[in-house]
KOLGU-4560 file (N, C-alpha, C; in nm, 3 decimals, padded with zeros to 5 digits):
<recs>
<n_xx: 00.043 n_yy: 00.046 n_zz: 02.103 ca_xx: -00.079 ca_yy: 00.045 ca_zz: 02.103 c_xx: -00.071 c_yy: -00.056 c_zz: 02.288 mol: A seq: 1 type: MET>
<n_xx: -00.155 n_yy: -00.008 n_zz: 02.348 ca_xx: -00.152 ca_yy: -00.051 ca_zz: 02.445 c_xx: -00.350 c_yy: -00.104 c_zz: 02.522 mol: A seq: 2 type: ALA>
<n_xx: -00.345 n_yy: -00.220 n_zz: 02.559 ca_xx: -00.511 ca_yy: -00.272 ca_zz: 02.574 c_xx: -00.479 c_yy: -00.331 c_zz: 02.719 mol: A seq: 3 type: ASN>
<n_xx: -00.677 n_yy: -00.333 n_zz: 02.791 ca_xx: -00.696 ca_yy: -00.350 ca_zz: 02.912 c_xx: -00.726 c_yy: -00.501 c_zz: 02.893 mol: A seq: 4 type: LYS>
<n_xx: -00.669 n_yy: -00.563 n_zz: 03.003 ca_xx: -00.702 ca_yy: -00.747 ca_zz: 02.991 c_xx: -00.845 c_yy: -00.695 c_zz: 03.059 mol: A seq: 5 type: CYS>
<n_xx: -00.946 n_yy: -00.768 n_zz: 02.977 ca_xx: -01.086 ca_yy: -00.805 ca_zz: 03.043 c_xx: -01.128 c_yy: -00.893 c_zz: 03.152 mol: A seq: 6 type: LEU>
<n_xx: -01.033 n_yy: -00.943 n_zz: 03.164 ca_xx: -01.059 ca_yy: -01.029 ca_zz: 03.286 c_xx: -00.968 c_yy: -00.964 c_zz: 03.396 mol: A seq: 7 type: SER>
<n_xx: -00.898 n_yy: -00.949 n_zz: 03.442 ca_xx: -00.803 ca_yy: -00.902 ca_zz: 03.536 c_xx: -00.756 c_yy: -00.721 c_zz: 03.532 mol: A seq: 8 type: CYS>
<n_xx: -00.795 n_yy: -00.689 n_zz: 03.408 ca_xx: -00.764 ca_yy: -00.541 ca_zz: 03.386 c_xx: -00.666 c_yy: -00.493 c_zz: 03.400 mol: A seq: 9 type: GLU>
<n_xx: -00.533 n_yy: -00.574 n_zz: 03.358 ca_xx: -00.391 ca_yy: -00.563 ca_zz: 03.322 c_xx: -00.363 c_yy: -00.458 c_zz: 03.225 mol: A seq: 10 type: PHE>
<n_xx: -00.269 n_yy: -00.356 n_zz: 03.199 ca_xx: -00.247 ca_yy: -00.282 ca_zz: 03.067 c_xx: -00.165 c_yy: -00.408 c_zz: 03.000 mol: A seq: 11 type: LYS>
<n_xx: -00.213 n_yy: -00.436 n_zz: 02.910 ca_xx: -00.100 ca_yy: -00.522 ca_zz: 02.808 c_xx: -00.031 c_yy: -00.445 c_zz: 02.693 mol: A seq: 12 type: ILE>
<n_xx: 00.094 n_yy: -00.414 n_zz: 02.656 ca_xx: 00.123 ca_yy: -00.351 ca_zz: 02.580 c_xx: 00.275 c_yy: -00.451 c_zz: 02.492 mol: A seq: 13 type: THR>
<n_xx: 00.332 n_yy: -00.395 n_zz: 02.384 ca_xx: 00.378 ca_yy: -00.498 ca_zz: 02.314 c_xx: 00.532 c_yy: -00.530 c_zz: 02.362 mol: A seq: 14 type: ALA>
<n_xx: 00.545 n_yy: -00.446 n_zz: 02.484 ca_xx: 00.653 ca_yy: -00.499 ca_zz: 02.515 c_xx: 00.641 c_yy: -00.611 c_zz: 02.622 mol: A seq: 15 type: ARG>
<n_xx: 00.492 n_yy: -00.625 n_zz: 02.696 ca_xx: 00.491 ca_yy: -00.726 ca_zz: 02.809 c_xx: 00.398 c_yy: -00.825 c_zz: 02.768 mol: A seq: 16 type: ASN>
<n_xx: 00.375 n_yy: -00.816 n_zz: 02.651 ca_xx: 00.248 ca_yy: -00.921 ca_zz: 02.594 c_xx: 00.269 c_yy: -01.083 c_zz: 02.562 mol: A seq: 17 type: GLN>
<n_xx: 00.205 n_yy: -01.169 n_zz: 02.608 ca_xx: 00.241 ca_yy: -01.324 ca_zz: 02.615 c_xx: 00.207 c_yy: -01.349 c_zz: 02.436 mol: A seq: 18 type: LEU>
<n_xx: 00.323 n_yy: -01.454 n_zz: 02.421 ca_xx: 00.261 ca_yy: -01.491 ca_zz: 02.303 c_xx: 00.323 c_yy: -01.660 c_zz: 02.277 mol: A seq: 19 type: CYS>
<n_xx: 00.283 n_yy: -01.741 n_zz: 02.302 ca_xx: 00.300 ca_yy: -01.904 ca_zz: 02.301 c_xx: 00.308 c_yy: -01.948 c_zz: 02.172 mol: A seq: 20 type: ASP>
<n_xx: 00.241 n_yy: -01.864 n_zz: 02.076 ca_xx: 00.278 ca_yy: -01.937 ca_zz: 01.927 c_xx: 00.225 c_yy: -01.821 c_zz: 01.844 mol: A seq: 21 type: ASP>
<n_xx: 00.313 n_yy: -01.775 n_zz: 01.762 ca_xx: 00.289 ca_yy: -01.630 ca_zz: 01.681 c_xx: 00.219 c_yy: -01.715 c_zz: 01.540 mol: A seq: 22 type: TYR>
<n_xx: 00.199 n_yy: -01.826 n_zz: 01.510 ca_xx: 00.160 ca_yy: -01.858 ca_zz: 01.416 c_xx: 00.023 c_yy: -01.894 c_zz: 01.411 mol: A seq: 23 type: ARG>
<n_xx: -00.045 n_yy: -01.928 n_zz: 01.543 ca_xx: -00.163 ca_yy: -01.922 ca_zz: 01.543 c_xx: -00.254 c_yy: -01.768 c_zz: 01.633 mol: A seq: 24 type: ASP>
<n_xx: -00.334 n_yy: -01.731 n_zz: 01.552 ca_xx: -00.382 ca_yy: -01.596 ca_zz: 01.615 c_xx: -00.466 c_yy: -01.621 c_zz: 01.794 mol: A seq: 25 type: PRO>
<n_xx: -00.507 n_yy: -01.773 n_zz: 01.784 ca_xx: -00.552 ca_yy: -01.756 ca_zz: 01.948 c_xx: -00.414 c_yy: -01.748 c_zz: 02.009 mol: A seq: 26 type: ALA>
<n_xx: -00.359 n_yy: -01.766 n_zz: 02.003 ca_xx: -00.182 ca_yy: -01.789 ca_zz: 02.103 c_xx: -00.101 c_yy: -01.680 c_zz: 02.102 mol: A seq: 27 type: LYS>
<n_xx: -00.165 n_yy: -01.577 n_zz: 02.026 ca_xx: -00.019 ca_yy: -01.493 ca_zz: 01.990 c_xx: -00.020 c_yy: -01.343 c_zz: 02.077 mol: A seq: 28 type: ALA>
<n_xx: -00.156 n_yy: -01.293 n_zz: 02.128 ca_xx: -00.186 ca_yy: -01.206 ca_zz: 02.236 c_xx: -00.236 c_yy: -01.241 c_zz: 02.373 mol: A seq: 29 type: TYR>
<n_xx: -00.169 n_yy: -01.228 n_zz: 02.454 ca_xx: -00.191 ca_yy: -01.257 ca_zz: 02.605 c_xx: -00.191 c_yy: -01.179 c_zz: 02.719 mol: A seq: 30 type: GLY>
<n_xx: -00.230 n_yy: -01.175 n_zz: 02.838 ca_xx: -00.181 ca_yy: -01.114 ca_zz: 02.911 c_xx: -00.125 c_yy: -01.204 c_zz: 03.015 mol: A seq: 31 type: CYS>
<n_xx: 00.020 n_yy: -01.101 n_zz: 03.072 ca_xx: 00.099 ca_yy: -01.173 ca_zz: 03.132 c_xx: 00.052 c_yy: -01.176 c_zz: 03.289 mol: A seq: 32 type: PRO>
<n_xx: -00.028 n_yy: -01.093 n_zz: 03.296 ca_xx: -00.075 ca_yy: -01.153 ca_zz: 03.450 c_xx: -00.171 c_yy: -01.255 c_zz: 03.462 mol: A seq: 33 type: ALA>
<n_xx: -00.227 n_yy: -01.277 n_zz: 03.430 ca_xx: -00.367 ca_yy: -01.400 ca_zz: 03.433 c_xx: -00.393 c_yy: -01.517 c_zz: 03.301 mol: A seq: 34 type: CYS>
<n_xx: -00.268 n_yy: -01.490 n_zz: 03.204 ca_xx: -00.252 ca_yy: -01.592 ca_zz: 03.086 c_xx: -00.378 c_yy: -01.599 c_zz: 03.001 mol: A seq: 35 type: GLY>
<n_xx: -00.481 n_yy: -01.482 n_zz: 02.992 ca_xx: -00.594 ca_yy: -01.511 ca_zz: 02.907 c_xx: -00.540 c_yy: -01.430 c_zz: 02.776 mol: A seq: 36 type: THR>
<n_xx: -00.542 n_yy: -01.529 n_zz: 02.662 ca_xx: -00.508 ca_yy: -01.479 ca_zz: 02.541 c_xx: -00.635 c_yy: -01.449 c_zz: 02.474 mol: A seq: 37 type: PHE>
<n_xx: -00.588 n_yy: -01.323 n_zz: 02.362 ca_xx: -00.736 ca_yy: -01.249 ca_zz: 02.289 c_xx: -00.715 c_yy: -01.253 c_zz: 02.152 mol: A seq: 38 type: TYR>
<n_xx: -00.769 n_yy: -01.286 n_zz: 02.063 ca_xx: -00.766 ca_yy: -01.229 ca_zz: 01.907 c_xx: -00.786 c_yy: -01.066 c_zz: 01.906 mol: A seq: 39 type: LEU>
<n_xx: -00.687 n_yy: -01.029 n_zz: 01.851 ca_xx: -00.670 ca_yy: -00.915 ca_zz: 01.761 c_xx: -00.731 c_yy: -00.878 c_zz: 01.636 mol: A seq: 40 type: LEU>
<n_xx: -00.811 n_yy: -00.779 n_zz: 01.608 ca_xx: -00.871 ca_yy: -00.719 ca_zz: 01.512 c_xx: -00.736 c_yy: -00.720 c_zz: 01.382 mol: A seq: 41 type: PRO>
<n_xx: -00.744 n_yy: -00.723 n_zz: 01.262 ca_xx: -00.656 ca_yy: -00.728 ca_zz: 01.164 c_xx: -00.615 c_yy: -00.587 c_zz: 01.149 mol: A seq: 42 type: ALA>
<n_xx: -00.461 n_yy: -00.517 n_zz: 01.156 ca_xx: -00.463 ca_yy: -00.382 ca_zz: 01.164 c_xx: -00.435 c_yy: -00.337 c_zz: 01.038 mol: A seq: 43 type: THR>
<n_xx: -00.420 n_yy: -00.450 n_zz: 00.947 ca_xx: -00.383 ca_yy: -00.399 ca_zz: 00.783 c_xx: -00.496 c_yy: -00.368 c_zz: 00.738 mol: A seq: 44 type: ASN>
<n_xx: -00.529 n_yy: -00.294 n_zz: 00.648 ca_xx: -00.656 ca_yy: -00.259 ca_zz: 00.632 c_xx: -00.651 c_yy: -00.300 c_zz: 00.456 mol: A seq: 45 type: ARG>
<n_xx: -00.754 n_yy: -00.347 n_zz: 00.424 ca_xx: -00.724 ca_yy: -00.418 ca_zz: 00.291 c_xx: -00.694 c_yy: -00.283 c_zz: 00.165 mol: A seq: 46 type: SER>
<n_xx: -00.625 n_yy: -00.312 n_zz: 00.069 ca_xx: -00.650 ca_yy: -00.205 ca_zz: -00.062 c_xx: -00.769 c_yy: -00.169 c_zz: -00.104 mol: A seq: 47 type: TRP>
<n_xx: -00.845 n_yy: -00.246 n_zz: -00.101 ca_xx: -00.955 ca_yy: -00.191 ca_zz: -00.117 c_xx: -01.039 c_yy: -00.085 c_zz: -00.032 mol: A seq: 48 type: ARG>
<n_xx: -01.008 n_yy: -00.097 n_zz: 00.097 ca_xx: -01.103 ca_yy: 00.034 ca_zz: 00.187 c_xx: -00.987 c_yy: 00.141 c_zz: 00.152 mol: A seq: 49 type: ARG>
<n_xx: -00.878 n_yy: 00.092 n_zz: 00.177 ca_xx: -00.795 ca_yy: 00.253 ca_zz: 00.128 c_xx: -00.811 c_yy: 00.309 c_zz: 00.003 mol: A seq: 50 type: ARG>
<n_xx: -00.825 n_yy: 00.220 n_zz: -00.090 ca_xx: -00.883 ca_yy: 00.307 ca_zz: -00.209 c_xx: -00.998 c_yy: 00.403 c_zz: -00.255 mol: A seq: 51 type: PHE>
<n_xx: -01.098 n_yy: 00.319 n_zz: -00.189 ca_xx: -01.233 ca_yy: 00.404 ca_zz: -00.158 c_xx: -01.171 c_yy: 00.508 c_zz: -00.062 mol: A seq: 52 type: ILE>
<n_xx: -01.088 n_yy: 00.533 n_zz: 00.077 ca_xx: -01.061 ca_yy: 00.626 ca_zz: 00.136 c_xx: -01.027 c_yy: 00.726 c_zz: 00.012 mol: A seq: 53 type: ILE>
<n_xx: -00.923 n_yy: 00.669 n_zz: -00.055 ca_xx: -00.845 ca_yy: 00.775 ca_zz: -00.103 c_xx: -00.908 c_yy: 00.820 c_zz: -00.241 mol: A seq: 54 type: PHE>
<n_xx: -01.033 n_yy: 00.772 n_zz: -00.309 ca_xx: -01.123 ca_yy: 00.823 ca_zz: -00.416 c_xx: -01.237 c_yy: 00.896 c_zz: -00.311 mol: A seq: 55 type: LEU>
<n_xx: -01.268 n_yy: 00.873 n_zz: -00.199 ca_xx: -01.321 ca_yy: 00.978 ca_zz: -00.159 c_xx: -01.268 c_yy: 01.097 c_zz: -00.123 mol: A seq: 56 type: ALA>
<n_xx: -01.181 n_yy: 01.101 n_zz: -00.093 ca_xx: -01.098 ca_yy: 01.240 ca_zz: -00.078 c_xx: -01.050 c_yy: 01.312 c_zz: -00.161 mol: A seq: 57 type: LEU>
<n_xx: -01.002 n_yy: 01.201 n_zz: -00.316 ca_xx: -01.030 ca_yy: 01.304 ca_zz: -00.447 c_xx: -01.137 c_yy: 01.371 c_zz: -00.450 mol: A seq: 58 type: VAL>
<n_xx: -01.228 n_yy: 01.344 n_zz: -00.456 ca_xx: -01.406 ca_yy: 01.342 ca_zz: -00.515 c_xx: -01.416 c_yy: 01.472 c_zz: -00.427 mol: A seq: 59 type: SER>
<n_xx: -01.401 n_yy: 01.469 n_zz: -00.292 ca_xx: -01.406 ca_yy: 01.609 ca_zz: -00.170 c_xx: -01.315 c_yy: 01.665 c_zz: -00.267 mol: A seq: 60 type: PHE>
<n_xx: -01.233 n_yy: 01.702 n_zz: -00.264 ca_xx: -01.110 ca_yy: 01.809 ca_zz: -00.334 c_xx: -01.143 c_yy: 01.809 c_zz: -00.457 mol: A seq: 61 type: ASN>
<n_xx: -01.195 n_yy: 01.758 n_zz: -00.575 ca_xx: -01.265 ca_yy: 01.795 ca_zz: -00.675 c_xx: -01.395 c_yy: 01.896 c_zz: -00.674 mol: A seq: 62 type: VAL>
<n_xx: -01.453 n_yy: 01.850 n_zz: -00.588 ca_xx: -01.600 ca_yy: 01.915 ca_zz: -00.556 c_xx: -01.565 c_yy: 02.060 c_zz: -00.550 mol: A seq: 63 type: ALA>
<n_xx: -01.447 n_yy: 02.067 n_zz: -00.433 ca_xx: -01.411 ca_yy: 02.156 ca_zz: -00.357 c_xx: -01.369 c_yy: 02.292 c_zz: -00.472 mol: A seq: 64 type: LEU>
<n_xx: -01.294 n_yy: 02.231 n_zz: -00.561 ca_xx: -01.242 ca_yy: 02.336 ca_zz: -00.654 c_xx: -01.329 c_yy: 02.369 c_zz: -00.733 mol: A seq: 65 type: SER>
<n_xx: -01.472 n_yy: 02.265 n_zz: -00.749 ca_xx: -01.553 ca_yy: 02.296 ca_zz: -00.873 c_xx: -01.611 c_yy: 02.413 c_zz: -00.801 mol: A seq: 66 type: ALA>
<n_xx: -01.649 n_yy: 02.407 n_zz: -00.680 ca_xx: -01.717 ca_yy: 02.515 ca_zz: -00.611 c_xx: -01.618 c_yy: 02.628 c_zz: -00.634 mol: A seq: 67 type: VAL>
<n_xx: -01.460 n_yy: 02.658 n_zz: -00.555 ca_xx: -01.431 ca_yy: 02.795 ca_zz: -00.554 c_xx: -01.360 c_yy: 02.806 c_zz: -00.657 mol: A seq: 68 type: PHE>
<n_xx: -01.340 n_yy: 02.764 n_zz: -00.780 ca_xx: -01.271 ca_yy: 02.822 ca_zz: -00.878 c_xx: -01.392 c_yy: 02.907 c_zz: -00.974 mol: A seq: 69 type: SER>
<n_xx: -01.539 n_yy: 02.902 n_zz: -00.942 ca_xx: -01.531 ca_yy: 03.053 ca_zz: -00.969 c_xx: -01.588 c_yy: 03.136 c_zz: -00.884 mol: A seq: 70 type: PHE>
<n_xx: -01.537 n_yy: 03.109 n_zz: -00.732 ca_xx: -01.530 ca_yy: 03.235 ca_zz: -00.734 c_xx: -01.378 c_yy: 03.359 c_zz: -00.674 mol: A seq: 71 type: VAL>
<n_xx: -01.290 n_yy: 03.308 n_zz: -00.660 ca_xx: -01.168 ca_yy: 03.357 ca_zz: -00.705 c_xx: -01.029 c_yy: 03.269 c_zz: -00.645 mol: A seq: 72 type: SER>
<n_xx: -00.933 n_yy: 03.328 n_zz: -00.705 ca_xx: -00.812 ca_yy: 03.280 ca_zz: -00.710 c_xx: -00.763 c_yy: 03.243 c_zz: -00.516 mol: A seq: 73 type: VAL>
<n_xx: -00.770 n_yy: 03.357 n_zz: -00.490 ca_xx: -00.766 ca_yy: 03.349 ca_zz: -00.298 c_xx: -00.833 c_yy: 03.225 c_zz: -00.199 mol: A seq: 74 type: SER>
<n_xx: -00.933 n_yy: 03.208 n_zz: -00.283 ca_xx: -01.055 ca_yy: 03.101 ca_zz: -00.224 c_xx: -01.004 c_yy: 02.968 c_zz: -00.217 mol: A seq: 75 type: SER>
<n_xx: -00.842 n_yy: 02.970 n_zz: -00.333 ca_xx: -00.795 ca_yy: 02.830 ca_zz: -00.303 c_xx: -00.754 c_yy: 02.782 c_zz: -00.157 mol: A seq: 76 type: MET>
<n_xx: -00.665 n_yy: 02.888 n_zz: -00.088 ca_xx: -00.627 ca_yy: 02.869 ca_zz: 00.013 c_xx: -00.711 c_yy: 02.795 c_zz: 00.131 mol: A seq: 77 type: TRP>
<n_xx: -00.840 n_yy: 02.859 n_zz: 00.127 ca_xx: -00.970 ca_yy: 02.823 ca_zz: 00.199 c_xx: -00.963 c_yy: 02.682 c_zz: 00.143 mol: A seq: 78 type: LEU>
<n_xx: -00.987 n_yy: 02.629 n_zz: 00.044 ca_xx: -00.976 ca_yy: 02.541 ca_zz: 00.000 c_xx: -00.878 c_yy: 02.409 c_zz: 00.029 mol: A seq: 79 type: GLU>
<n_xx: -00.712 n_yy: 02.450 n_zz: 00.050 ca_xx: -00.646 ca_yy: 02.392 ca_zz: 00.087 c_xx: -00.645 c_yy: 02.368 c_zz: 00.228 mol: A seq: 80 type: ALA>
<n_xx: -00.694 n_yy: 02.439 n_zz: 00.312 ca_xx: -00.717 ca_yy: 02.421 ca_zz: 00.458 c_xx: -00.834 c_yy: 02.346 c_zz: 00.464 mol: A seq: 81 type: GLY>
<n_xx: -00.958 n_yy: 02.323 n_zz: 00.398 ca_xx: -01.032 ca_yy: 02.275 ca_zz: 00.427 c_xx: -01.011 c_yy: 02.098 c_zz: 00.404 mol: A seq: 82 type: LEU>
<n_xx: -00.962 n_yy: 02.122 n_zz: 00.319 ca_xx: -00.895 ca_yy: 01.937 ca_zz: 00.305 c_xx: -00.807 c_yy: 01.900 c_zz: 00.394 mol: A seq: 83 type: VAL>
<n_xx: -00.717 n_yy: 01.983 n_zz: 00.420 ca_xx: -00.590 ca_yy: 01.924 ca_zz: 00.528 c_xx: -00.689 c_yy: 01.928 c_zz: 00.645 mol: A seq: 84 type: ALA>
<n_xx: -00.717 n_yy: 01.998 n_zz: 00.714 ca_xx: -00.851 ca_yy: 01.955 ca_zz: 00.798 c_xx: -00.916 c_yy: 01.824 c_zz: 00.790 mol: A seq: 85 type: LEU>
<n_xx: -00.973 n_yy: 01.824 n_zz: 00.692 ca_xx: -01.080 ca_yy: 01.680 ca_zz: 00.676 c_xx: -00.990 c_yy: 01.577 c_zz: 00.663 mol: A seq: 86 type: LEU>
<n_xx: -00.849 n_yy: 01.563 n_zz: 00.626 ca_xx: -00.724 ca_yy: 01.475 ca_zz: 00.609 c_xx: -00.700 c_yy: 01.453 c_zz: 00.821 mol: A seq: 87 type: VAL>
<n_xx: -00.667 n_yy: 01.538 n_zz: 00.840 ca_xx: -00.632 ca_yy: 01.519 ca_zz: 01.014 c_xx: -00.743 c_yy: 01.528 c_zz: 01.094 mol: A seq: 88 type: VAL>
<n_xx: -00.856 n_yy: 01.521 n_zz: 01.031 ca_xx: -00.992 ca_yy: 01.463 ca_zz: 01.129 c_xx: -00.992 c_yy: 01.314 c_zz: 01.108 mol: A seq: 89 type: VAL>
<n_xx: -00.973 n_yy: 01.275 n_zz: 00.960 ca_xx: -00.994 ca_yy: 01.124 ca_zz: 00.952 c_xx: -00.828 c_yy: 01.093 c_zz: 01.033 mol: A seq: 90 type: ILE>
<n_xx: -00.737 n_yy: 01.106 n_zz: 01.006 ca_xx: -00.600 ca_yy: 01.083 ca_zz: 01.095 c_xx: -00.643 c_yy: 01.089 c_zz: 01.223 mol: A seq: 91 type: LEU>
<n_xx: -00.682 n_yy: 01.175 n_zz: 01.322 ca_xx: -00.740 ca_yy: 01.151 ca_zz: 01.440 c_xx: -00.832 c_yy: 01.047 c_zz: 01.459 mol: A seq: 92 type: VAL>
<n_xx: -00.921 n_yy: 01.031 n_zz: 01.394 ca_xx: -01.027 ca_yy: 00.949 ca_zz: 01.408 c_xx: -00.972 c_yy: 00.810 c_zz: 01.411 mol: A seq: 93 type: PHE>
<n_xx: -00.896 n_yy: 00.807 n_zz: 01.314 ca_xx: -00.861 ca_yy: 00.672 ca_zz: 01.310 c_xx: -00.731 c_yy: 00.612 c_zz: 01.414 mol: A seq: 94 type: LEU>
<n_xx: -00.642 n_yy: 00.705 n_zz: 01.467 ca_xx: -00.554 ca_yy: 00.732 ca_zz: 01.567 c_xx: -00.655 c_yy: 00.650 c_zz: 01.706 mol: A seq: 95 type: ALA>
<n_xx: -00.744 n_yy: 00.718 n_zz: 01.742 ca_xx: -00.805 ca_yy: 00.712 ca_zz: 01.832 c_xx: -00.918 c_yy: 00.637 c_zz: 01.836 mol: A seq: 96 type: LEU>
<n_xx: -00.922 n_yy: 00.530 n_zz: 01.772 ca_xx: -01.032 ca_yy: 00.448 ca_zz: 01.717 c_xx: -00.978 c_yy: 00.354 c_zz: 01.857 mol: A seq: 97 type: ARG>
<n_xx: -01.052 n_yy: 00.298 n_zz: 01.967 ca_xx: -01.020 ca_yy: 00.176 ca_zz: 02.052 c_xx: -01.027 c_yy: 00.045 c_zz: 01.944 mol: A seq: 98 type: SER>
<n_xx: -00.911 n_yy: -00.049 n_zz: 02.003 ca_xx: -00.931 ca_yy: -00.170 ca_zz: 01.966 c_xx: -00.999 c_yy: -00.259 c_zz: 02.072 mol: A seq: 99 type: VAL>
<n_xx: -01.094 n_yy: -00.335 n_zz: 02.017 ca_xx: -01.166 ca_yy: -00.421 ca_zz: 02.112 c_xx: -01.128 c_yy: -00.577 c_zz: 02.146 mol: A seq: 100 type: THR>
<n_xx: -01.078 n_yy: -00.589 n_zz: 02.207 ca_xx: -01.034 ca_yy: -00.747 ca_zz: 02.233 c_xx: -01.126 c_yy: -00.842 c_zz: 02.244 mol: A seq: 101 type: LEU>
<n_xx: -01.112 n_yy: -00.966 n_zz: 02.163 ca_xx: -01.189 ca_yy: -01.100 ca_zz: 02.147 c_xx: -01.128 c_yy: -01.190 c_zz: 02.239 mol: A seq: 102 type: VAL>
<n_xx: -01.192 n_yy: -01.266 n_zz: 02.368 ca_xx: -01.157 ca_yy: -01.354 ca_zz: 02.420 c_xx: -01.114 c_yy: -01.484 c_zz: 02.313 mol: A seq: 103 type: ASP>
<n_xx: -01.016 n_yy: -01.550 n_zz: 02.319 ca_xx: -00.989 ca_yy: -01.658 ca_zz: 02.198 c_xx: -01.016 c_yy: -01.761 c_zz: 02.289 mol: A seq: 104 type: SER>
<n_xx: -01.015 n_yy: -01.817 n_zz: 02.374 ca_xx: -01.062 ca_yy: -01.929 ca_zz: 02.450 c_xx: -00.942 c_yy: -02.002 c_zz: 02.488 mol: A seq: 105 type: GLY>
<n_xx: -00.864 n_yy: -01.939 n_zz: 02.487 ca_xx: -00.707 ca_yy: -02.027 ca_zz: 02.515 c_xx: -00.632 c_yy: -01.949 c_zz: 02.600 mol: A seq: 106 type: TYR>
<n_xx: -00.584 n_yy: -01.995 n_zz: 02.735 ca_xx: -00.554 ca_yy: -01.977 ca_zz: 02.858 c_xx: -00.411 c_yy: -02.069 c_zz: 02.849 mol: A seq: 107 type: ARG>
<n_xx: -00.323 n_yy: -02.002 n_zz: 02.922 ca_xx: -00.167 ca_yy: -02.022 ca_zz: 02.934 c_xx: -00.156 c_yy: -02.072 c_zz: 03.049 mol: A seq: 108 type: SER>
<n_xx: -00.127 n_yy: -02.190 n_zz: 03.085 ca_xx: -00.110 ca_yy: -02.251 ca_zz: 03.235 c_xx: -00.018 c_yy: -02.184 c_zz: 03.328 mol: A seq: 109 type: ASP>
<n_xx: 00.127 n_yy: -02.168 n_zz: 03.255 ca_xx: 00.216 ca_yy: -02.169 ca_zz: 03.327 c_xx: 00.216 c_yy: -02.014 c_zz: 03.375 mol: A seq: 110 type: GLN>
<n_xx: 00.095 n_yy: -01.908 n_zz: 03.342 ca_xx: 00.103 ca_yy: -01.808 ca_zz: 03.407 c_xx: 00.000 c_yy: -01.769 c_zz: 03.496 mol: A seq: 111 type: TYR>
<n_xx: -00.088 n_yy: -01.895 n_zz: 03.537 ca_xx: -00.228 ca_yy: -01.882 ca_zz: 03.610 c_xx: -00.125 c_yy: -01.806 c_zz: 03.786 mol: A seq: 112 type: HIS>
<n_xx: -00.212 n_yy: -01.773 n_zz: 03.833 ca_xx: -00.155 ca_yy: -01.749 ca_zz: 03.986 c_xx: -00.229 c_yy: -01.835 c_zz: 04.098 mol: A seq: 113 type: GLU>
</recs>
């Protein structure tokens, strides 16, 4: 995961990020070039959100099964393809979603130029 610093446009990665205090979210993710620290949004989704996504996928599959069960057995391959396409689109959307950095207000004095 790479993010651009909002103040100096430096590319912050997991290898070069600053961490003054890992227990304090305001001091855990900083730019090594200018010393500006950011708050990152939580990356772990709650179990409720994952469960809702699971229920949406299952209900979509059940709806497609109901539609295609009256057509023919060979159309089940079409249903499987549509479900696979939907899963791939959701995964690509979640992977390409950009992370918005929020300034935490903390500055590291030792890294200022």
